[in-house]
C-alpha positions as CSV (number, residue, x, y, z in Angstrom):
1,X,106.8,-17.3,161.7
2,X,109.3,-19.6,163.3
3,X,110.8,-18.9,166.6
4,X,114.7,-18.4,166.4
5,X,116.1,-21.7,167.4
6,X,117.3,-22.2,170.7
7,X,119.6,-24.8,172.3
8,X,119.6,-26.3,176.0
9,X,123.3,-27.1,176.5
10,X,123.9,-30.2,178.1
11,X,125.4,-29.7,181.9
12,X,128.6,-31.6,181.4
13,X,131.2,-29.7,180.3
14,X,133.1,-30.1,177.0
15,X,130.1,-31.7,175.5
16,X,130.3,-31.8,171.5
17,X,127.4,-29.7,170.1
18,X,127.2,-32.5,167.2
19,X,126.4,-34.9,169.8
20,X,123.1,-32.9,170.5
21,X,120.0,-34.7,169.0
22,X,117.9,-32.1,167.2
23,X,114.2,-31.8,168.2
24,X,111.0,-29.9,167.4
25,X,109.4,-28.2,170.2
26,X,105.9,-26.6,170.3
27,X,105.4,-24.3,173.7
28,X,101.5,-24.5,172.6
29,X,98.4,-23.0,174.1
30,X,96.9,-22.4,177.5
31,X,99.0,-24.0,180.1
32,X,101.3,-25.4,177.3
33,X,104.3,-23.0,177.6
34,X,104.5,-23.2,181.4
35,X,104.5,-27.0,181.3
36,X,106.6,-27.1,178.4
37,X,109.2,-24.6,180.3
38,X,109.1,-27.0,183.6
39,X,109.8,-30.1,181.2
40,X,112.8,-28.5,179.8
41,X,114.2,-27.3,182.9
42,X,114.1,-30.6,184.0
43,X,115.9,-32.0,180.5
44,X,118.4,-29.6,180.9
45,X,119.5,-30.3,184.4
46,X,119.3,-34.1,183.9
47,X,121.8,-33.6,181.1
48,X,119.5,-34.7,178.2
49,X,121.5,-34.3,175.0
50,X,119.2,-32.3,173.0
51,X,119.1,-29.2,170.6
52,X,115.3,-27.9,170.6
53,X,114.0,-26.0,167.4
54,X,111.0,-24.1,168.5
55,X,108.0,-23.9,166.3
56,X,104.7,-21.7,166.6
57,X,101.4,-23.8,166.2
58,X,98.0,-23.9,167.9
59,X,95.0,-21.3,168.3
60,X,97.2,-18.2,166.7
61,X,98.2,-20.2,163.8
62,X,94.4,-21.0,163.1
63,X,93.5,-17.4,163.8
64,X,96.2,-16.4,161.2
65,X,94.4,-18.5,158.5
66,X,96.1,-22.0,158.7
67,X,92.9,-24.1,159.2
68,X,95.2,-27.0,160.3
69,X,96.8,-24.9,163.1
70,X,100.6,-25.5,161.9
71,X,102.3,-23.3,159.3
72,X,104.2,-24.5,156.5
73,X,107.6,-23.6,157.6
74,X,106.8,-25.7,160.8
75,X,106.9,-28.9,158.7
76,X,110.3,-28.1,157.4
77,X,111.8,-28.5,161.0
78,X,109.7,-31.6,161.8
79,X,110.7,-33.4,158.7
80,X,114.3,-32.5,159.7
81,X,114.5,-33.2,163.2
82,X,112.0,-36.1,163.0
83,X,111.3,-35.9,166.8
84,X,108.3,-33.5,167.9
85,X,107.8,-32.7,171.7
86,X,104.4,-31.2,171.6
87,X,102.8,-29.2,174.3
88,X,98.7,-28.9,174.4
89,X,97.1,-26.8,172.0
90,X,93.6,-25.0,171.4
91,X,91.6,-25.5,168.5
92,X,88.9,-22.8,167.9
93,X,85.4,-23.7,168.1
94,X,83.2,-23.8,165.0
95,X,84.5,-23.2,161.4
96,X,86.5,-25.5,159.4
97,X,89.3,-26.0,161.8
98,X,91.1,-29.2,161.4
99,X,92.2,-31.2,164.5
100,X,95.9,-30.6,164.5
101,X,96.9,-33.8,166.0
102,X,94.9,-35.5,163.3
103,X,96.7,-33.5,160.9
104,X,100.1,-34.3,162.2
105,X,99.4,-37.9,162.7
106,X,98.3,-38.8,159.3
107,X,100.7,-36.4,157.3
108,X,103.7,-37.9,158.9
109,X,102.4,-41.5,159.0
110,X,102.5,-41.7,163.2
111,X,100.5,-44.8,162.9
112,X,101.0,-46.1,166.5
113,X,99.8,-44.2,169.6
114,X,101.3,-45.6,172.6
115,X,99.9,-44.6,176.3
116,X,101.3,-46.3,179.4
117,X,98.6,-46.3,182.0
118,X,100.3,-47.0,185.5
119,X,98.8,-46.2,189.1
120,X,100.8,-44.5,191.7
121,X,99.1,-45.5,194.9
122,X,99.1,-44.7,197.5
123,X,100.3,-41.3,196.7
124,X,98.0,-41.0,193.6
125,X,94.4,-41.7,194.6
126,X,93.2,-44.4,192.6
127,X,90.5,-47.7,192.8
128,X,93.5,-49.7,191.0
129,X,96.8,-49.6,192.7
130,X,98.0,-52.5,190.6
131,X,97.2,-51.1,187.3
132,X,99.9,-51.2,184.8
133,X,99.2,-51.3,181.2
134,X,99.9,-50.2,177.8
135,X,97.4,-49.0,175.2
136,X,98.6,-49.5,171.5
137,X,96.0,-47.4,169.3
138,X,96.0,-47.4,165.5
139,X,96.4,-43.6,164.8
140,X,95.7,-43.2,161.1
141,X,92.5,-45.0,160.0
142,X,88.8,-46.0,161.2
143,X,86.3,-43.1,161.4
144,X,89.1,-40.9,161.8
145,X,89.7,-40.6,158.3
146,X,87.4,-37.6,158.5
147,X,85.6,-38.7,155.4
148,X,81.8,-37.3,156.1
149,X,79.0,-36.4,153.8
150,X,75.6,-35.2,154.1
151,X,73.7,-37.1,151.9
152,X,69.9,-36.3,152.3
153,X,67.8,-33.7,154.6
154,X,67.9,-36.4,157.3
155,X,71.0,-38.3,156.9
156,X,74.7,-37.7,157.6
157,X,77.7,-40.2,156.5
158,X,81.0,-41.0,158.1
159,X,83.1,-43.6,156.3
160,X,85.0,-46.3,158.4
161,X,88.2,-47.2,156.7
162,X,90.1,-50.0,157.7
163,X,93.2,-51.5,155.7
164,X,95.2,-54.5,155.8
165,X,98.2,-52.7,155.6
166,X,97.2,-50.7,158.3
167,X,96.2,-53.4,160.6
168,X,99.3,-55.5,160.4
169,X,101.5,-52.3,161.1
170,X,99.7,-51.4,164.3
171,X,99.1,-55.2,165.6
172,X,102.8,-56.2,165.0
173,X,103.9,-53.0,166.6
174,X,101.9,-54.0,169.5
175,X,103.4,-57.4,169.9
176,X,106.9,-55.8,169.2
177,X,106.2,-53.4,172.0
178,X,105.1,-56.2,174.4
179,X,108.2,-58.4,173.5
180,X,110.8,-55.5,173.9
181,X,109.5,-54.2,177.2
182,X,108.9,-57.8,178.9
183,X,105.3,-57.6,178.7
184,X,103.2,-61.1,179.0
185,X,100.2,-60.6,177.3
186,X,98.4,-58.7,174.2
187,X,94.4,-57.8,173.8
188,X,92.7,-57.1,171.1
189,X,89.8,-55.3,171.1
190,X,87.2,-54.9,168.0
191,X,83.5,-54.7,167.5
192,X,83.5,-57.6,164.9
193,X,80.4,-59.4,165.9
194,X,78.4,-56.1,164.3
195,X,81.5,-54.7,161.8
196,X,82.1,-58.1,160.5
197,X,84.3,-56.9,157.6
198,X,86.3,-53.9,159.3
199,X,86.4,-55.0,162.5
200,X,86.7,-58.5,161.3
201,X,89.6,-57.7,159.3
202,X,91.4,-56.1,162.7
203,X,90.6,-59.3,164.4
204,X,91.7,-61.8,161.6
205,X,94.9,-59.8,161.4
206,X,96.0,-59.7,165.1
207,X,95.2,-63.7,165.0
208,X,97.6,-64.2,162.1
209,X,100.6,-62.0,163.5
210,X,100.0,-63.6,167.3
211,X,101.1,-66.9,165.6
212,X,104.8,-65.3,165.1
213,X,104.6,-64.6,168.7
214,X,104.4,-67.8,170.4
215,X,105.7,-66.4,173.8
216,X,103.3,-63.6,174.4
217,X,99.8,-64.8,175.5
218,X,97.0,-63.3,173.6
219,X,93.2,-62.8,173.9
220,X,90.4,-61.1,171.9
221,X,87.5,-59.0,173.6
222,X,84.4,-57.4,172.1
223,X,84.8,-53.7,172.9
224,X,82.0,-53.2,175.0
225,X,82.8,-56.1,177.5
226,X,86.5,-55.1,177.2
227,X,85.9,-51.4,178.1
228,X,83.6,-52.6,181.2
229,X,86.3,-54.9,182.4
230,X,89.3,-52.3,181.7
231,X,87.0,-49.8,184.3
232,X,86.5,-52.6,186.9
233,X,89.7,-55.0,186.3
234,X,92.2,-53.3,184.5
235,X,95.0,-55.5,186.4
236,X,93.9,-58.1,184.2
237,X,95.5,-56.4,181.1
238,X,98.7,-56.0,180.1
239,X,99.1,-54.4,176.4
240,X,96.1,-53.6,174.5
241,X,95.8,-52.8,171.0
242,X,92.6,-51.7,169.2
243,X,91.6,-49.8,166.4
244,X,91.6,-45.7,166.3
245,X,88.1,-44.6,167.8
246,X,88.2,-47.3,170.5
247,X,91.6,-46.5,171.4
248,X,91.0,-42.8,171.8
249,X,87.9,-43.8,174.3
250,X,89.9,-46.6,176.1
251,X,93.2,-44.7,176.9
252,X,91.3,-41.6,178.2
253,X,89.4,-44.0,180.5
254,X,92.5,-46.1,181.6
255,X,94.5,-42.9,182.1
256,X,91.6,-41.4,184.6
257,X,91.6,-44.9,186.5
258,X,95.1,-44.3,187.5
259,X,94.1,-41.2,189.2
260,X,94.6,-38.1,186.8
261,X,94.8,-37.7,183.0
262,X,97.4,-35.3,183.9
263,X,99.8,-37.8,184.7
264,X,99.5,-39.8,181.4
265,X,102.0,-39.5,178.3
266,X,101.5,-40.3,175.0
267,X,104.1,-41.3,171.8
268,X,103.0,-41.3,168.6
269,X,105.4,-43.7,166.5
270,X,105.8,-43.7,162.8
271,X,108.5,-45.2,160.5
272,X,110.2,-41.7,160.1
273,X,108.9,-39.1,162.7
274,X,107.5,-39.6,166.3
275,X,105.5,-37.1,168.7
276,X,105.4,-37.2,172.2
277,X,103.3,-35.1,174.0
278,X,100.8,-35.1,177.4
279,X,97.3,-36.4,176.6
280,X,95.0,-33.6,178.3
281,X,94.3,-30.6,176.9
282,X,95.3,-26.9,177.1
283,X,93.1,-26.0,180.3
284,X,93.0,-22.3,179.1
285,X,91.2,-21.5,182.7
286,X,94.0,-22.0,184.6
287,X,96.5,-20.9,182.0
288,X,99.1,-18.2,183.4
289,X,98.5,-18.9,187.0
290,X,101.9,-21.4,187.1
291,X,99.6,-24.1,188.9
292,X,99.3,-27.0,186.0
293,X,100.8,-30.0,186.6
294,X,103.7,-30.9,183.9
295,X,103.7,-34.4,184.6
296,X,102.2,-35.9,181.7
297,X,104.5,-33.6,179.2
298,X,107.4,-34.7,181.3
299,X,106.8,-38.3,181.2
300,X,106.2,-38.2,177.8
301,X,109.5,-36.7,177.2
302,X,111.0,-39.4,178.9
303,X,109.5,-41.8,176.6
304,X,111.0,-39.2,173.8
305,X,114.9,-39.7,175.3
306,X,114.1,-43.5,175.1
307,X,113.3,-43.2,171.6
308,X,116.3,-41.2,170.5
309,X,118.6,-43.4,172.5
310,X,119.4,-41.4,175.6
311,X,117.4,-44.2,177.9
312,X,120.2,-43.9,181.0
313,X,118.8,-39.9,181.1
314,X,115.3,-41.1,180.8
315,X,115.6,-43.6,183.5
316,X,117.3,-40.7,186.2
317,X,114.6,-38.3,185.1
318,X,111.3,-40.7,185.7
319,X,113.0,-42.2,188.9
320,X,113.5,-38.6,190.3
321,X,109.8,-38.0,189.3
322,X,108.7,-41.2,191.0
323,X,110.5,-40.0,194.0
324,X,109.0,-36.6,193.9
325,X,105.7,-38.1,193.8
326,X,106.1,-40.5,196.7
327,X,107.7,-37.6,199.0
328,X,104.4,-35.7,198.7
329,X,105.4,-33.0,196.3
330,X,102.2,-32.6,194.3
331,X,100.7,-29.8,192.3
332,X,97.0,-28.6,193.2
333,X,95.3,-31.3,190.9
334,X,96.6,-33.9,193.1
335,X,96.8,-32.3,196.4
336,X,95.5,-34.5,199.2
337,X,96.0,-36.2,202.7
338,X,99.7,-37.5,201.4
339,X,100.8,-34.1,200.0
340,X,103.1,-32.0,202.0
341,X,102.6,-28.1,202.5
342,X,100.7,-26.4,200.2
343,X,100.3,-27.3,196.4
344,X,103.3,-26.7,194.6
345,X,103.3,-24.8,191.1
346,X,104.8,-25.7,187.7
347,X,108.3,-24.5,188.3
348,X,108.5,-25.4,191.7
349,X,107.5,-29.3,191.0
350,X,109.8,-29.0,188.4
351,X,112.5,-27.9,190.7
352,X,111.7,-30.6,192.8
353,X,112.0,-33.1,190.3
354,X,115.4,-31.7,189.8
355,X,116.5,-31.9,193.5
356,X,115.9,-35.7,193.1
357,X,117.9,-36.5,190.5
358,X,120.0,-39.4,190.9
359,X,117.4,-40.7,193.8
360,X,115.1,-43.4,193.1
361,X,111.7,-44.1,194.8
362,X,111.9,-46.1,198.3
363,X,108.2,-47.4,197.8
364,X,107.2,-47.3,194.2
365,X,108.8,-49.7,191.8
366,X,111.9,-47.9,190.1
367,X,112.0,-47.9,186.4
368,X,115.0,-49.3,184.1
369,X,115.3,-48.1,180.8
370,X,119.4,-48.4,180.3
371,X,119.2,-52.0,179.2
372,X,116.2,-52.0,176.8
373,X,116.5,-52.5,173.3
374,X,116.3,-49.6,171.1
375,X,113.2,-48.4,169.6
376,X,112.5,-50.5,166.1
377,X,110.7,-47.5,164.4
378,X,111.5,-43.8,164.1
379,X,114.4,-41.6,164.6
380,X,116.3,-44.3,166.8
381,X,116.5,-46.8,164.1
382,X,115.7,-48.3,160.6
383,X,111.8,-49.1,160.0
384,X,111.1,-52.9,160.5
385,X,107.6,-53.2,160.5
386,X,106.6,-52.7,157.0
387,X,103.5,-54.5,156.2
388,X,103.9,-57.5,153.8
389,X,102.7,-57.3,150.5
390,X,99.3,-58.8,149.9
391,X,98.5,-60.5,146.8
392,X,96.0,-59.6,143.8
393,X,92.5,-61.3,144.4
394,X,90.4,-62.1,141.4
395,X,87.9,-59.4,141.4
396,X,84.5,-59.7,139.8
397,X,81.8,-57.3,140.0
398,X,78.4,-59.0,140.5
399,X,76.1,-55.8,141.2
400,X,75.8,-52.5,142.9
401,X,74.2,-50.5,145.5
402,X,72.4,-47.5,144.4
403,X,71.5,-44.9,147.3
404,X,68.7,-42.9,146.7
405,X,67.0,-39.7,148.3
406,X,63.3,-40.1,148.6
407,X,61.4,-38.3,151.0
408,X,57.9,-39.1,151.9
409,X,57.5,-42.3,150.1
410,X,57.2,-45.9,151.4
411,X,59.6,-48.7,150.7
412,X,57.0,-50.5,148.4
413,X,56.2,-47.2,146.5
414,X,59.8,-46.6,145.6
415,X,60.3,-50.7,144.8
416,X,57.8,-50.5,142.3
417,X,59.3,-47.3,140.6
418,X,62.6,-48.9,140.3
419,X,61.6,-52.1,139.2
420,X,59.7,-50.2,136.1
421,X,63.2,-48.5,135.1
422,X,65.6,-51.6,136.1
423,X,67.9,-52.3,133.1
424,X,69.4,-55.0,131.9
425,X,71.4,-57.5,133.2
426,X,70.3,-56.3,136.7
427,X,67.1,-57.1,138.9
428,X,66.3,-55.2,142.1
429,X,67.4,-57.6,144.9
430,X,66.4,-55.6,147.9
431,X,65.8,-52.1,149.4
432,X,67.1,-51.3,153.0
433,X,66.9,-48.2,155.2
434,X,69.4,-47.5,158.0
435,X,70.8,-50.9,157.2
436,X,67.6,-52.6,157.7
437,X,65.6,-54.4,154.9
438,X,62.5,-52.9,154.5
439,X,61.5,-54.7,150.8
440,X,60.6,-57.2,150.0
441,X,58.9,-58.1,153.3
442,X,59.6,-55.1,155.4
443,X,58.0,-54.7,158.5
444,X,55.4,-51.8,159.2
445,X,57.1,-51.0,162.6
446,X,60.4,-50.3,160.9
447,X,60.9,-46.5,161.0
448,X,62.6,-45.1,157.8
449,X,64.3,-42.0,156.6
450,X,64.7,-40.3,153.5
451,X,67.7,-42.3,152.5
452,X,67.3,-45.7,150.8
453,X,70.0,-48.2,149.6
454,X,68.6,-50.3,146.4
455,X,70.6,-53.4,145.7
456,X,70.8,-54.3,141.9
457,X,72.4,-57.8,141.0
458,X,72.9,-59.7,138.0
459,X,71.0,-63.2,138.3
460,X,72.9,-66.4,138.8
461,X,75.9,-64.3,140.0
462,X,77.0,-63.3,136.5
463,X,79.4,-60.6,136.6
464,X,78.2,-57.0,135.5
465,X,80.5,-54.3,133.8
466,X,80.9,-50.5,134.6
467,X,78.9,-50.0,131.5
468,X,76.4,-51.9,132.7
469,X,76.1,-49.8,135.8
470,X,76.3,-46.6,134.0
471,X,73.3,-47.7,131.8
472,X,71.2,-48.5,134.9
473,X,72.3,-44.9,136.8
474,X,71.2,-43.3,133.3
475,X,67.6,-44.9,133.2
476,X,67.2,-43.9,136.9
477,X,68.2,-40.3,136.6
478,X,66.4,-39.7,133.4
479,X,63.3,-40.5,135.2
480,X,63.9,-38.2,138.1
481,X,65.6,-40.6,140.9
482,X,67.6,-38.9,142.9
483,X,71.0,-41.2,143.3
484,X,73.0,-40.1,146.1
485,X,76.1,-42.4,145.4
486,X,76.8,-46.1,144.6
487,X,79.1,-48.5,146.1
488,X,80.0,-51.7,143.4
489,X,79.4,-54.9,144.8
490,X,82.1,-57.4,144.1
491,X,83.6,-60.7,144.8
492,X,87.4,-61.2,146.0
493,X,88.7,-64.9,144.7
494,X,85.0,-65.6,145.0
495,X,84.4,-64.5,148.4
496,X,82.1,-61.8,148.7
497,X,83.4,-58.5,149.5
498,X,80.1,-56.7,150.6
499,X,77.8,-57.1,153.7
500,X,74.1,-58.4,153.5
501,X,71.6,-56.1,154.9
502,X,69.8,-56.8,158.5
503,X,67.1,-58.9,158.0
504,X,68.5,-60.5,154.6
């Protein structure tokens, strides 16, 4: 059940309630309620013009039978306010529970995950005092599509899906973000030396979009060396754009490099809705003790204020927070040689930030939000980054990959069995196991499982029909071949739309 809507009244007298921006708020699980209360306390004191609507999500909703962790009525608030400030939640272990974050991101089209990662040296201990970068992570596709299957006794599959519209939206968002925030360089990271089609598409779209931003420096790095350089020389990066899985890993690495994951905010931006949250978890081991650091959620709320068109309030809060950190007011997580007195609790820290509203840091760089252009997506402005429609390619089907479950057999035995069953117009071209060609000309040293990909093609590149494929499958299954799945082999405008097997 949704809690009764509560409103934070803006501190200036005579404020018109119609001037308040509705936002949806979830207090979350674990330390979530205490850091959310601390955050809202600062927002109220700073004069944020917001009207929160509170929803219940997370652990109790999972246990109540909502496998996604969010009840149906909560969606009504999210679709109405279009702005979501969310505290961390706890996902129960085991069972069919879904990731709440993934569900919200995909359902509401929150395609861009934006994570600023800044060092606050010397007040927060870090090996990289000049680090100041932003990771823009694609948020809906890649392996996070969550399409997984068990196919044999030994083999499980997860599908990696990359789309041209998805690539173009996130890459264009990264360049637009860099231009609006005065950033000078955008770095793309992929693994297209191995995944030449999926990651290759992301890289290709990056190069295409980059030509529209001649004022911004660009580079592409393979993800492994890119991650290594991020870990050792983060100051060389400005904005990083990358597919979903890499971005998830990189953003946590980058946040930790700043000195603490607990300081890192996150914005999830879509064309219609935006969600703001800390990147850390619900920390149930310290829940209820009042010692959690509210900084990540407070800085996420700062991003939210900029997004909804209240940059002056965002600037006031952010600078007060910087001054608080600079003055040695630290929660237990950051307490050290530069801290004053005992570690501050969640509410004590919030009060310290409130005491410094209107002040700016003396040593750390002050932030400026008041003169930025408004956000180009979400509630603050009309959608502006829709991908361009792509043309329809001439598609021709030239073969089929048939995946077969076969335990305790050799590639040569399987090839002999299939060759005897093949139907016109097909011929058996090759068999692979875990992507490596094992017939014809396989190596005896290659380890094989019970999962075989068998490629059937028509001679001389002639096209085949669905009826041809159905006929082949009928012939195979009639003789007891255990077909797991098929993948059609197609060309698009004459260009091969499928990968060759390793060793082919």
